[in-house]
C-alpha positions, 0 to 999 in steps of 0.5 A, spaced: 265 126 035 259 126 039 258 123 046 253 118 044 258 116 038 264 116 043 260 111 048 258 106 043 265 106 040 269 106 047 264 103 052 270 102 057 270 110 057 263 110 060 264 104 064 270 108 067 266 114 068 260 110 072 265 106 076 268 113 079 261 117 079 256 112 079 251 109 075 247 115 072 253 118 069 252 120 062 257 123 057 256 130 054 262 131 050 269 127 049 275 130 045 281 126 044 287 131 043 292 126 043 294 118 045 295 120 052 289 123 054 281 123 053 278 130 056 270 131 056 264 133 060 260 128 064 253 129 068 251 125 074 246 126 080 245 134 078 253 135 077 256 137 071 264 135 071 270 136 067 274 130 066 281 127 064 282 120 063 290 119 062 291 113 058 298 111 061 296 110 068 288 109 067 287 115 072 281 119 072 281 126 074 275 130 075 273 137 076 266 140 078 263 145 074 256 146 076 252 143 082 245 143 083 243 144 090 236 141 092 231 146 095 233 147 103 240 144 102 243 151 100 249 153 104 247 159 109 240 157 109 236 158 115 233 151 118 226 152 120 
């Protein structure tokens, strides 16, 4: 199932992600491997994150996969 279909079918999932990540969060992919957890990938504010939403405790765990940096804010860049 596509992320767009999943967000339409289960708007609480998108709401839960937006509560944790901010109002600009969008689903990229969603996979329900079993009844205990929903896994997927989301994007928000220049970040790509993997997530796991555990059904039993309604616990959301995220892990950054990629983050875009604004020009001038890169680590180790000389300030001018």
